[in-house]
C-alpha positions, 0 to 999 in steps of 0.5 A, spaced: 194 061 776 200 064 779 204 060 785 201 062 791 206 067 796 207 063 802 204 067 809 208 070 815 210 065 819 206 063 825 211 065 830 212 072 826 205 073 827 205 070 834 209 074 836 206 081 835 199 078 837 202 076 844 205 083 844 198 087 844 194 083 845 197 080 853 195 085 857 189 088 853 186 092 860 194 095 861 195 097 855 188 101 854 190 104 861 196 106 860 194 109 853 189 113 858 193 116 862 198 117 855 193 120 853 190 125 860 198 128 859 197 129 852 192 133 854 196 136 859 202 138 855 199 140 849 195 146 853 195 153 850 200 150 844 196 155 839 197 161 843 204 159 841 203 158 835 204 164 828 199 165 823 205 167 817 210 163 814 209 163 807 217 167 806 223 164 804 227 166 811 234 165 807 231 170 800 234 176 799 227 180 801 227 175 808 234 178 810 231 186 808 225 186 812 229 184 818 235 189 816 230 195 815 225 193 822 232 193 827 235 200 824 229 203 821 223 200 825 217 207 821 220 203 815 216 197 815 209 199 819 205 194 821 200 198 825 195 201 823 190 206 826 185 208 820 182 214 824 175 216 821 172 224 822 165 224 825 160 227 820 159 233 825 166 235 823 169 238 817 174 232 815 181 231 818 183 237 818 178 239 822 182 242 829 178 238 834 179 232 829 186 233 828 187 235 835 184 229 838 188 225 833 194 227 835 193 225 842 192 217 840 198 218 837 202 221 843 198 216 847 200 211 840 208 212 842 208 211 849 206 205 849 211 199 850 213 195 844 210 200 839 216 204 836 216 209 829 209 211 829 207 217 825 201 219 822 199 224 817 197 230 823 205 229 823 208 228 816 202 231 812 204 226 807 197 225 802 199 218 802 196 218 809 190 221 807 184 218 804 182 222 797 176 225 800 178 228 806 175 223 812 178 219 813 187 219 815 192 214 819 196 213 824 201 207 822 207 205 827 211 198 827 210 194 834 216 190 835 217 183 836 216 176 833 208 175 831 206 171 838 210 178 841 205 183 836 199 179 838 201 179 845 201 187 845 195 188 840 192 185 845 194 189 851 192 196 847 187 195 842 182 195 846 185 202 849 184 205 841 178 201 838 172 206 837 169 213 839 174 218 842 171 224 842 170 226 834 173 221 832 173 213 831 178 209 829 178 201 827 185 197 827 188 195 821 197 192 818 198 186 818 200 186 826 191 187 826 191 182 820 194 177 824 192 177 830 183 176 827 186 171 823 189 166 829 183 169 832 178 166 827 182 159 826 181 158 833 174 160 832 172 156 827 177 149 828 173 148 834 166 150 830 169 145 826 170 139 832 163 140 833 160 139 827 165 133 825 165 129 831 157 128 831 155 126 825 162 121 824 158 119 828 153 118 826 155 115 819 159 110 822 154 108 827 150 107 819 157 103 817 157 099 822 150 098 825 153 097 832 154 103 836 160 099 839 164 100 834 162 106 831 166 107 837 172 105 836 174 109 830 173 116 834 177 113 841 183 112 836 181 119 832 181 123 839 188 119 841 191 121 835 190 129 836 190 130 842 197 126 841 198 130 835 197 137 839 203 135 844 207 134 839 206 141 836 206 144 843 213 141 844 216 144 837 214 150 838 219 150 845 224 149 838 222 152 830 216 156 829 209 152 828 204 155 824 196 156 827 193 153 821 197 146 823 192 144 827 186 144 822 190 139 818 191 135 825 184 135 826 182 133 819 187 127 819 186 125 825 179 123 825 180 122 818 186 117 818 184 114 824 177 112 822 180 109 816 184 105 820 180 103 825 174 101 818 178 098 816 182 093 822 174 092 825 172 090 819 177 085 818 176 083 825 169 081 825 169 077 818 174 073 823 169 073 827 164 070 823 169 065 820 169 062 827 175 064 830 176 066 837 177 073 839 185 073 839 185 068 833 181 074 830 185 079 832 192 075 830 189 074 823 186 081 823 194 084 824 197 080 819 192 081 814 189 088 815 194 091 820 200 090 814 196 095 809 195 100 814 203 100 817 204 101 808 198 106 808 201 109 814 207 109 812 205 112 804 201 118 808 207 120 812 212 120 806 208 124 802 207 129 807 214 130 810 215 132 802 214 139 804 220 138 809 224 140 804 221 148 804 224 153 808 218 156 809 215 154 816 208 154 813 209 149 810 214 144 815 207 146 820 204 142 816 210 136 816 210 136 822 203 135 824 201 131 818 208 125 820 205 126 827 198 125 827 198 120 821 203 115 826 199 116 832 193 114 828 196 108 825 200 107 833 194 107 836 190 102 831 195 097 831 195 096 839 190 100 842 185 097 838 187 090 837 187 091 846 180 094 845 178 088 840 181 083 845 177 085 851 169 086 846 170 080 841 163 079 839 161 085 844 163 089 838 158 087 835 153 090 842 147 095 841 145 094 833 142 101 832 139 100 825 134 095 827 130 101 830 129 102 822 130 095 819 123 094 823 125 086 824 128 085 816 135 082 818 141 085 816 144 084 809 149 079 809 156 080 806 156 077 801 150 081 798 153 088 800 159 087 796 155 084 790 153 092 787 161 093 788 162 086 784 157 087 779 159 094 778 167 091 778 165 087 771 161 091 768 167 096 768 172 090 765 167 088 761 168 095 757 175 097 760 178 101 754 172 106 754 171 107 761 179 108 761 179 113 756 172 117 757 175 117 766 182 120 765 178 124 759 174 127 764 179 128 770 184 131 766 178 136 763 176 137 770 184 140 771 183 145 765 182 151 769 189 150 773 193 152 767 190 159 768 193 159 775 196 165 779 199 165 784 200 171 790 200 171 797 196 173 803 192 179 805 187 181 810 181 177 805 183 171 808 178 174 813 171 175 812 169 182 808 165 184 815 172 183 819 175 189 822 182 189 820 180 187 812 175 193 813 181 198 815 185 195 809 180 194 804 177 201 806 186 204 804 186 200 797 180 203 795 180 211 798 187 212 799 192 215 793 197 210 796 199 204 798 202 205 805 205 199 809 206 196 800 210 198 795 217 196 794 223 197 798 231 198 796 236 197 802 243 199 801 249 197 805 257 200 805 256 206 800 261 210 799 257 217 800 251 222 798 252 222 791 253 215 790 246 213 793 243 220 790 246 218 783 243 210 784 236 213 786 236 216 780 238 210 775 231 207 780 227 213 778 228 211 771 224 204 771 218 204 769 213 203 773 216 207 780 211 213 781 216 216 787 222 215 789 223 216 796 230 217 799 236 215 802 233 215 809 240 213 813 242 211 820 247 215 824 252 212 821 250 213 813 256 209 810 253 202 813 245 202 812 241 207 808 234 204 803 229 208 798 222 207 798 218 206 791 211 208 790 209 203 784 204 202 780 197 197 781 197 192 786 202 191 791 203 184 789 200 184 782 204 182 776 207 189 774 210 189 782 214 182 781 216 184 774 218 191 777 223 187 783 226 183 777 228 192 774 230 193 781 235 188 781 238 188 776 240 196 777 247 197 777 250 199 785 257 199 787 255 196 794 251 191 796 243 192 795 236 188 797 229 189 795 223 187 799 215 188 800 211 184 799 213 183 791 219 182 793 217 177 798 212 173 793 217 173 788 223 170 793 218 164 796 215 162 788 223 161 787 225 157 793 218 152 793 221 152 784 228 150 786 226 145 792 219 142 788 223 137 784 227 133 790 220 134 794 217 131 788 223 126 787 221 123 794 214 122 794 215 118 788 221 113 788 218 112 795 211 111 793 214 106 788 218 102 793 213 102 798 208 099 793 213 095 791 215 091 798 207 091 798 205 087 791 213 085 789 210 087 782 214 092 777 207 095 773 203 096 780 207 102 783 208 106 776 199 106 776 200 108 784 203 115 782 199 115 775 192 114 778 194 118 784 196 124 781 191 124 775 186 123 782 188 131 783 185 134 777 179 136 779 181 139 786 186 143 782 182 146 777 176 147 783 182 150 786 182 155 780 175 156 778 172 157 784 177 160 789 182 165 784 177 166 779 172 168 784 165 162 783 162 161 788 164 167 792 157 169 794 155 162 797 162 160 800 163 166 803 169 169 801 172 174 798 178 172 791 183 176 790 184 173 783 190 168 785 193 163 789 197 163 795 204 160 792 204 155 797 197 153 797 197 147 791 204 144 795 200 144 801 194 140 797 198 135 792 202 133 798 196 131 802 191 129 798 196 125 794 197 121 801 190 119 802 190 118 795 195 112 796 191 111 804 185 108 798 190 106 794 194 101 799 187 098 802 184 096 794 190 094 793 193 090 798 186 086 798 187 084 791 193 082 791 191 078 797 185 076 792 190 074 787 195 069 791 189 065 794 186 064 787 191 065 782 185 068 779 186 076 775 180 078 774 177 074 779 182 077 784 180 085 782 173 084 782 173 080 789 179 086 791 173 092 790 168 088 792 170 088 799 173 094 799 169 098 794 163 100 800 169 101 806 174 106 803 167 110 799 165 110 806 172 111 809 172 117 804 165 120 805 167 119 812 173 124 811 171 129 806 165 130 811 170 133 816 174 136 811 167 139 809 167 141 816 174 144 816 172 148 809 166 151 813 172 156 816 171 163 815 178 164 813 179 163 806 186 159 805 182 153 811 177 154 805 180 152 800 184 146 803 178 144 806 173 144 802 179 142 796 181 136 800 173 133 801 172 134 793 179 130 791 178 125 796 171 124 793 173 123 787 179 118 788 174 114 791 169 114 788 171 115 781 179 113 780 178 106 785 172 104 781 172 105 775 179 107 773 183 102 777 178 095 774 178 098 768 186 099 767 188 092 772 183 089 766 188 092 759 195 090 763 192 083 765 196 078 768 202 082 766 200 086 772 204 082 777 210 081 773 216 083 775 224 080 773 227 075 777 232 079 781 226 084 784 221 078 784 227 075 789 228 080 792 221 081 794 221 074 797 225 077 802 224 083 804 217 084 801 211 085 806 204 083 803 198 080 806 197 073 806 195 067 810 189 068 812 184 067 807 176 069 808 170 066 809 168 063 803 161 065 803 164 073 805 165 071 797 160 076 792 159 073 786 157 077 780 152 077 776 153 076 769 152 082 765 150 081 758 155 083 752 152 088 750 152 092 756 154 098 755 
């Protein structure tokens, strides 16, 4: 039997308990005041957030795009008016249609904040006229950043949308798409909250029985969500923040707050059942479950903070939101929740709504409730090699589709098929010969003269895949800036266009050149992610190894945690490609497949899902460690740890999955992908990895699971923060039923 680690000193535990329970009413009153201030401080946060952020701000493509917007606004149109000639006309060249279109063009050119207005009727460019001659385009540039452009569109859009004499006008272009994405996300987020909150409350009542206990996790979640929203509102004063981050705030705010509160409240009820008074029960809970919550929050926060390595503000925004909501959820669970539990005492079990359907039957005892998990652990460990190999092979098989992943960029097809800007852009793709606003643009600087630019133009025209080269268009100082527009074959961000970006960048020139356009932005974003990914992964892995070592004192368990967590994500990545890239289930799930996955999404989903899987891993391992320290029985500790936490982890995973599925009901494809993908990862981790793979692997590694070299063991004795000190009541430990030796 191994040496049982001494519990934390009574003084250490007592100080923390006294801090959080000395004035519980005052603590809750202050929390209510801070929450009210957060509501006020976070007001209008969404209006200050952007819907972009997928590009690398330090890339040459971004530099070129900003220079073009500054020097040649008309070269980068972000607003398109699709003018559809009426049924009683001869098409876009009908005099009545042309007159009305010219009037609209002149009116748009006079709008404040709109520059570079051009149209088919003024330029006669074939790319601005549909092939059937029934539709044509007016193109313009709305100045300013995303938020400014959105405000301009809010002001001018009603003046142009709809019927105008013989024509009908619809709005498209990147600015219109971004505006519609932002509005759709805000509407979908409100609907997701309205779905998630009542369903979560019902599930919490089923888990706890008591309506009082069920309300506590929701309270913690609301505090975390409102506090994080205020943090994001403050950050918008200093940096760009993506509106997509609000979805993560809601999902993690509810999900992690419920996880932490479940763990705290369940342990508190166990301590009360063991005969402790409320203050002593809170002290024992904080020494055990409280430390687990702290470690869990740190591991999740570290995983999410890895997104700060990447330059795209889309990813960085999720780091801001994720770290804030995790730490606020942990703080509420470790400070406010204990204060509430002290005041409630035994009343935490009040209003047991399960009596309504039990019809007088007694509630199942804790030991009986965990007996099924104990039997599962015993069966898995008896056939450990079979379960380990079969589970690993199954997870790897589910991840195979990810080997065919293709990366792309965000466009209008994120929106529902009926969204106005999606309809306009689809019409352009289907019926127009060119790609207004697409293609590749080359910016030149400090060219010596027109002969030098002409020679460079000839070299560009000879590249395979270039159908036409327009330009150069120069500023008033030709020696400073000029640009060329390249029309390419195929999709604007297809593989051919991406390859062409590299070819253009390799064309010799005696002056500086920069390439931009959707394909160039995608290439640069992919390179930026690939360059920063090793450092981000190193942070996640090393921090996880360190934190799990501090929790367990083992050399092997941290390695197991990293490998099993990574394995639990394979189903998510495989499903993302099979469903969203290849378009399977696009009908039932109501989205448009683009044939690729947005470049930043796999990074985002990895950081979130890895952190959440560590959350459940810490819950399970900490309880196994506590039992092992108490008894020295390795297999018994695994069996007892799963029996005590298996139901809790599964309940937490189901509740978090419900929240993520509610987020996944969004009409924006990337948000749908994020919500449904994370929900799948959470369920696979809780129901497959924690229930089957972890017990099997720990059986195979045996007592070597807990080994560490002497120096590391002594280091852990000094700085380790494992649980201990409050053994649970013996009656709560379930005894597994005997499994016959020949059982499969």
